[in-house]
C-alpha positions as CSV (number, residue, x, y, z in Angstrom):
1,M,124.1,72.1,-20.1
2,N,122.3,68.8,-20.1
3,E,121.3,67.4,-23.5
4,I,117.8,66.0,-23.6
5,K,117.5,62.9,-25.8
6,S,114.4,61.6,-27.4
7,K,113.3,58.0,-26.8
8,E,114.5,57.0,-30.2
9,T,118.1,58.1,-29.5
10,V,118.4,56.5,-26.0
11,E,119.5,52.9,-26.2
12,K,117.9,50.7,-23.5
13,K,120.5,49.3,-21.2
14,S,120.6,45.5,-21.0
15,L,119.3,44.1,-17.7
16,I,122.5,41.8,-17.5
17,D,124.6,45.0,-17.4
18,E,122.4,46.4,-14.7
19,I,122.5,43.4,-12.4
20,Q,126.1,42.1,-13.1
21,N,127.5,43.9,-10.0
22,Q,124.6,43.0,-7.8
23,P,123.8,39.8,-6.1
24,Y,121.4,37.4,-8.1
25,K,120.2,33.9,-7.9
26,A,119.0,31.2,-10.2
27,P,115.2,31.0,-10.3
28,L,113.5,27.7,-9.5
29,V,112.0,26.1,-12.6
30,N,110.0,23.1,-13.8
31,I,110.6,21.8,-17.3
32,T,108.0,19.6,-19.1
33,E,107.3,18.5,-22.6
34,D,104.5,17.3,-24.9
35,E,104.4,16.1,-28.5
36,N,104.9,19.7,-29.8
37,S,106.9,21.7,-27.3
38,F,109.1,22.0,-24.2
39,F,107.9,24.2,-21.4
40,I,109.9,26.1,-18.8
41,I,108.1,27.6,-15.8
42,A,110.4,29.9,-13.8
43,D,109.4,31.5,-10.6
44,L,110.4,35.2,-10.6
45,P,108.6,36.8,-7.5
46,G,108.8,40.5,-7.4
47,V,109.8,40.9,-11.1
48,R,107.7,43.1,-13.4
49,K,107.2,42.3,-17.0
50,D,109.3,45.3,-18.1
51,N,112.2,44.0,-15.9
52,V,112.4,40.6,-17.5
53,E,115.0,40.0,-20.5
54,L,115.2,36.8,-22.5
55,K,118.3,36.4,-24.6
56,I,119.3,33.7,-27.1
57,E,123.0,33.7,-27.9
58,E,125.0,30.8,-29.3
59,N,122.2,28.2,-28.6
60,S,121.8,29.4,-24.9
61,L,118.7,30.8,-23.6
62,S,119.2,33.2,-20.7
63,I,116.5,34.5,-18.3
64,I,117.3,37.8,-16.6
65,G,115.1,39.3,-14.0
66,K,115.5,42.5,-12.0
67,V,113.7,43.2,-8.8
68,D,113.2,47.0,-8.0
69,F,114.2,47.5,-4.5
70,D,112.8,50.5,-2.5
71,K,115.9,52.1,-1.3
72,N,114.0,55.0,0.1
73,A,111.9,53.0,2.5
74,K,111.8,54.4,5.9
75,S,111.1,51.1,7.7
76,K,113.7,48.5,8.7
77,F,113.6,44.7,9.1
78,I,113.0,43.3,12.4
79,L,112.6,39.8,11.0
80,R,113.6,38.9,7.4
81,E,112.8,35.3,6.2
82,K,111.7,36.2,2.7
83,R,114.5,37.0,0.4
84,T,114.2,38.6,-3.0
85,G,116.8,39.5,-5.4
86,N,117.7,39.6,-9.1
87,Y,117.6,36.5,-11.2
88,L,119.8,35.0,-13.8
89,R,119.6,31.4,-15.3
90,S,120.7,30.0,-18.6
91,F,119.8,26.9,-20.6
92,K,121.5,25.2,-23.5
93,L,119.0,24.8,-26.4
94,G,119.3,21.6,-28.4
95,D,118.8,21.3,-32.1
96,S,115.3,20.1,-31.7
97,I,114.0,23.5,-30.7
98,D,112.6,26.0,-33.2
99,Q,114.2,29.2,-31.7
100,E,112.2,31.6,-34.0
101,K,108.9,30.5,-32.5
102,I,109.7,30.7,-28.7
103,E,106.9,32.4,-26.8
104,A,106.9,33.9,-23.2
105,T,104.3,35.1,-20.8
106,L,104.7,36.4,-17.2
107,E,101.8,36.3,-14.8
108,N,101.7,36.4,-11.0
109,G,105.5,36.1,-10.7
110,Q,105.7,33.0,-13.0
111,L,107.4,33.2,-16.4
112,L,106.2,30.5,-18.8
113,L,108.3,29.8,-21.9
114,M,107.1,27.6,-24.7
115,L,109.8,26.3,-26.8
116,P,108.3,24.5,-29.8
117,K,110.0,21.5,-31.4
118,K,111.1,21.5,-35.0
119,E,108.7,19.6,-37.2
120,S,111.5,17.1,-38.1
121,V,111.6,15.9,-34.4
122,K,107.9,15.6,-33.8
123,P,106.5,12.1,-33.5
124,R,104.5,11.1,-36.5
125,S,102.6,8.1,-37.7
126,I,103.3,6.3,-40.8
127,E,100.3,4.8,-42.7
128,I,100.7,1.2,-43.9
129,N,99.7,0.6,-47.5
């Protein structure tokens, strides 16, 4: 007899566990900065918000994105130039980043990460008396 588990008792499987035996590629990114933050813009075409996982372990930020493939599709490719797949990319975080305040948004296949700088590394002006 199958046991039915409530949502509270079912642990969500990590995306990294789901894609580890599947092909993946590193998403293309742009990295910029201003006085207060660093910004990472990563292209994740075909990835829904609930299929993106961001992990910070040992000062390393990982982006994991899973693309849902329609394995039941009845059509087959005649020409295939556009490739999609799962995504995995990691970045080392320096001591200047306030890891507790990192924010992320996903819109139209682009993931925007805002990595705020710690107050101690932000430029400041010193008043002359």
